[in-house]
N, C-alpha and C positions, 0 to 999 in steps of 0.2 A: 413041459412039453416048450422045445422051440419054436418060438413066430414063425410063422412063414415069410418067407421073404417077398418082399412091398413087388409087386406087378413093374412098377416105374422103373425097382432097381434092376429085376432080373432082363428088361428089355434094355435098358443101358447095357448092363454085363456082356449081352450077348453081341449085342453090337460093337462094343470096345475089345471082347474077346476075340472076333471075328480080325479086326485091325492087327491087332497085335502077336495074335498066333499065326498069322501068316507065314505059310513056309520062305519064303524070301527071308526072314529074319531068323530062322534058325540060329544064325552064327552071332547073332548081336544082342548083349547083355542089354535087358529090358526092367525099368523100373517107371510104373505109372501110378498116381494117385487121382483119384476125385472126390472133391469133398463140396458139399454146398455148406455155402459160408451163412447162406440165409434161412437155411436150417438145422444149423449143426449137426451136420449128419453125413458120415462117410457114404461113399457111393458105389465106388469102384476100389480096387487094389489090382495089382499084379505085379508081384515081386518089387513090393515099394518098400521094401526094410532093407534092399541090396545097396551097398555104399558104391555109385556110380563116380565117373567124374564126369562135372557138371559144368565145364570150359565156361563162359561167361554169367551162365544164369547164376554164380554165385553174387554176382553185382545184387541180388537180392537181397541178402544177408549183409550188404556191405552197403546197403543203402538205407535197411530198415535201423542198422545199429546205428548210422550218421546221424540219422532223422531223431532217432530216440536219446544219443549222449548230446548230440550238438545243438539239435534245436531246427525247426523248417527254418528261421531269419536268420541263424547264423552267419557271417560274412567273413569272409579272410579280408586282410589288412595289409596294403601295401603302403609302403613308406618313402619320401623324398624329403631327403636333411642335409644339414649345411653345419661346418664346424669353422665359417667365415662371415663376412656381413656383407650386406647389400649396400652398395654405394654408387648412384647414380647410373643404375641400371647394370652395373657390374658386379657381380657374386665372387667375391676376393676371396679363393677358397673352395676347397672340394663340395661336388654335389655326392650325396649317398643315397642310392639307390637299394632299399632296404625291402626283400622279399616277405610276404606272409604266409606263403606258401598257395596264393591263388591259382587254381588250374584252369581260371577261366580269362585269364590275363593278353587278351586276343589283341588283334591290330586296332578293332574298333575302342575299344577300351583305354588301351594304350593313348591312344591319343587325345581321350578325355582325360586321361590323368597329366596329359601333356599342357592342354589346356589351363589346369589349375595351376601348374608351377608358372605359366605365362601372367597369369593376374597378379605377380609378384615385380611385375615392369624389369623384369630380368632381361637382358641382350646377350650378356655373354659370361661367362663361367670361366674365371680363369685358372681353376684346378683342375681336378681329374675327375673323373664317373667313376665312383665307386662300386662296385656292387656286392651284393651283402646275401647270400642265398644261407645261412646259417642255420636258419628256423629248422630245416629239413636235413639230419644227415643222409646218406647215400649208402651208407654200409650195411651190407646184407643184401643191398640191390642188386648183384649178380643173380640171382634167384628168380628174380621176377622175368629173365630175360629167356626168351623159347626161340626153339628151332636156331638159334647161333645168326640171325639175321640181324648184322648187330646195328645197321644202318635202315632198319624198316621202322616207319612210323610208331606200330605196335610197341615197338622196344624201344620207345624213347625214357630217355632217363629222369627219373622223377628227382627235382631239384628244387631247393624251397624259393626259386624266384625263377619266373618260367616266361615265355611271350609264345602263342601259336601253339601250346602242346608240347613244346621244344622240338616242333616239326617246321618244315620247309617245304613249300611245292615249287617245285622245277619247269617250265616249260620249255619245251625244242621246236624249232622250226628250222626248215632248210633255208638256205642262202637264195638269191635268185640266180646266184650264178653257179653252174655244178665245177664242181673242184676246190670251190670256198670250204671252210668252215662253217657248219650249221649254227645258229643263233640259239644261247643259252638264255634262259631268262628265270632267274630264284623270284620266288613271289612271296613276300615281300623283299626286296632288294636292298637289304641294311648296310649292305658294305661285309657282313663278317665272315660268311663263305666265300674264300676262293674258287675260282673254277680254272679248272685244267682242262682246257678243250683238245682233243684229239682225233677231231671228227672229221669229214668229209661228207660234202654235198655229191650226190650222185645222180644219173639217169632213174627214170621212173619212180615207182612209188614203194620201193623197199624199203625195210626199215632194219638195222643189224645194231641199234644206237645199246650198249653197255653203260650204266652210270653208278658210281657207288661214292657214299661220303664217307671219306676218310680223316683221322687224325693225326695229321703229320707234324710233328717236330712243334705240338701244340695248338696248330693250325688248323682250321677245318675246312679242308678241300674238298671239293666235286670235283671226281677225275670221270670224262664223257669219252667213251671208244666208240667207234664203229661209223659208220654211215647212213645217212639218210637221204630218200628221193626226194627230186625238187618236185615232185606232184605229191609226196606222202601226207602231208598237211600238217597242221599241231600236234605236238605229242607230250604227254605230263607222266611224270611222275613225282611222286614223293618220300622223303628222306627225314629220319630225327635229326637234331643237334645232341652232339655229346658234351656241349659245354651252356648250358643252359644260361645261367647267369651273366655270362659274358654278350649272349646272342641277345638278351631283352637290354643290356646296355646298349647294344649300338641300335636295336630298333629305336630305343627312347631317343639318341642321341639322331636319328634320322627325323623323328617328332619334332625335336624339339628346334630343327633345323627349320623344319616347316614353320616354326612359329616364330621364325626368325631370330632364335635364341644360339649363341655358337659358344663351340666347346671348345678352350685350349688345349686343356691337357688331354690324358690319353684315358682309358675304360680298362681298369682293373679290379680283378676280384680282393675282396679283402672285408674286413669287420669295421661297422658303426660306432665310433666312439660314444660313451653314453652319455657327454656333455652336448651331443652335436643337437642343435635345433632344428623342431620340426616344422618343413615348410607345407607339406600335404601327406593327409593323411586320405588315403583313395580303396573305397571298400568295393570286394567282389559284388557280384550278383547274391541274393539271398541263397541260402543252400537250397531250397525246393526248388529251385531253376536249374543251379548246378546238377544235380541230383536228376532231373528231366533231362536235359542235352545228356549227363553222361548215358542214360537208360536208353536213352531214342538212339543212338548211336552205339553205343557199346564203347564207350572210350575208355580205355585203359588208363591213361594218363592222367584222369580225373579220379579213377575209384582208386587208384594207389595213393593219388595225393590228400583223398579223405581217409585213408587206413592210416596216414603218417598225421594226420591231424588229430584223429579220433586219441591216437597213442600219446599228443601233446596234453591233450585235454583231460584224459585221464591219468597218466603217469608222470606230465611234467617234462621238462629239457627238450632236447634235438627230439624232432620228430621222426620215426623210424617205422620200418615194414614189420621189424619185430615187436614193437611197442603194440601197434595198429591190431597188430594178430592176436596178441594177447588180449585187449578188450574182446574181438570178435570170439575168441573162444567163451570169453567170462558171459557173453550174453547169450550163446551156443546152450550153454552151462545154464542159464535162467531159465533156456526158454525149453530145456530139458534133451535138447539134441544133438550134445556133448557125446556121444556115444553110440555105439552099433557102427562103429568103422567110419565114425566123420571124422575128416581131416580137413584143416585149412592152410594152405602155405603161400595163398595167393586172395587178396580180394579184387582182383580184377579178372582172377579167371584164366590169366596165361599158364600158370603153373599145372603139370598134367597130374601132380601129386595129390590136388585135390580130390577129397570123397566125400559125399553128401548123399542122402537116398531122398526117393520121391516124397516121402511121408515127412520127414524133415524139413522138406520147403513146404508142407502145407499146413505146418504148426507155424511157419514163420509166418505166412497169412493170417494164418486164426489168430496169432496173438497182434499182430498188425491190425486185423481186422476190428478190434477191441479197444483200438485206441485209435480215436478219432483225431488226434493231433498226426497221425502218422499215415493212415492208409487213405484217405484223399490223394496225399503226396505221392505216395507209393504207387497208385493206381494210374495217376495224372504222367507220372515219369515214364510209364511203359509204353512201348509201340503198339500201335492199333492198327489191326489187321486188314491189308488192302489200302492204309490211310496215311503211315508215317513210317520214320523210322527203320528199324530191320525187318517190318513185315509189311513193307508197304507195298511190295511184290509179291504178298503169299495171301491166298484164300480168298484172293477177288470171284466175285460170282457166286460167293456161295453165303449161307446164313451165318456165318462167321465174320463174313464183313463188317466191320465198322463194332463188332461186338464183343471182338476176342482181344483181348489185351495180354501181351507176352514178353517175356525177356528170352530173346535167343542165345544159345550160347554154341560153338563152333569151333574145334579146332581138329588137328587131324585124327581121325578115329572116333570123334565126339559130335554129337548134334544133338541137344536139347532146346526144350522150349518149358517155360514155364509162366503160369499168370492165373489170370481169370478172365470170366466172359460169363456174359449174362444169357442165359438160356432164353428160351418161346416163352416157360412157362415165368419170366420175371426175377429168375432165381441168381444169385452170384456165386458159380461155381470156381473154386479153386482147382488147379491142375498144375501135375506136374509129370511130363514125359523125359525121360533120360534113356538115350541110345548110345551106347558104345560097341564100336564095330571095325577094330584094324583094320579088317580085310575090305572096307567099303569107304568109299568118298563120302563125307559127311554130310552133301548135296543131296545125295541119294537117298538119304534117311528122312527127308523132310517131308513125302507126300504122308507118313502115318502120321505125323506129328498135324498135317492137314484135314486128314481124316476125322481124328480126335477132335480137332476144333468144329470141326462142321457135326459132327456126334454131339458133343456138348452144348453148341447153340440151338441146335432142334428139341434137344431135352424139355418133356414138357409132364409132369409126373398125372398132373391130370389126365392128359389123353393116353398115358400109358396105365391108368386104373382101368380105362373104359373096355 
């Protein structure tokens, strides 16, 4: 005789059925699973075995594998080396800027690296600055490009030496005089990107600016067309950089100039000689911090950099997406989820071809929960409802606020939310809700995820049993 379904499970199932059997979701492919990590008990299932597109929630798997394979205290290493000698404050030789794949080499950290070089009492570099990004291969990277918006930040190339995620912020301001060109300010202004300003300041508050970053005869050029009203105020746009290593080199030159270190030669791409002498070894933030930044803000560049480094650690040679994805598949097999339509072609979630089901996400959380070296770091990396990251503006004034953690996923036709919530009853509930609907705007699917968060936050099996 089959045991009766507990009252608390019946109550929760009715609540969630009401949410996901809504007539407004008739055209939506849905996969939902809820599991009590605290009680080792499945609580709800709605098409949880259907493989759907996860968008950026696949970063949960990437995070899990990176923390497991690389270790929570893993660091990327970036080097400054030389083939010359330092005499009387002059470096007679080339300076080599060798990348180690660090996806978090941003303005503040590059400044710290320049400070370390300054302590060698170098005032002038007589040779060239050679940038070396050979630790990563870019072969096959074209498969991670989405929607052909080649200059968008989310499509930034992933090379072994980068700066500011291979992106730049550009500010646009009207001139104080009508008829003059608008003012264009890249930030930081490394001098690497050329500006082709074809604009005009006009009356009023109109904004017809159009800007694109293009690679013209080997040079990065920002082409700006259109007009901006004198009363329009400051505008801002973001662009990726195609030649990340050279961009990093120009940024380093800018930092060295601030440290009163001049560079006589050119900035070139090349290889570091094996006999080069190391001047600086600069460590990245620890992996736990990198994973936190990646998941809080859904940073695709960081995710794909981790995939490449995972490939190096497991298979050697230059890091590539194909090597790293092979390792992710191996770990998926070990978890028992490399089946039932599972498919991974991107560790960041940009690829539309990724397929995973809600139950498979739960299996990842179950494994992580039983590994104390992984679970706390994975949890701390997830955005918190109404507090930060991609959930900062969601589920405010609800029971889920501050108690639900989740990774969001959004591309055209896809809206997903995967994570863990602490219920009113004190349980940790892992959940996955995948919504795929090519007829709907992704943002229009978020309310049902929010309803789920509210219901799970309110869950209390003791109250349900009364």
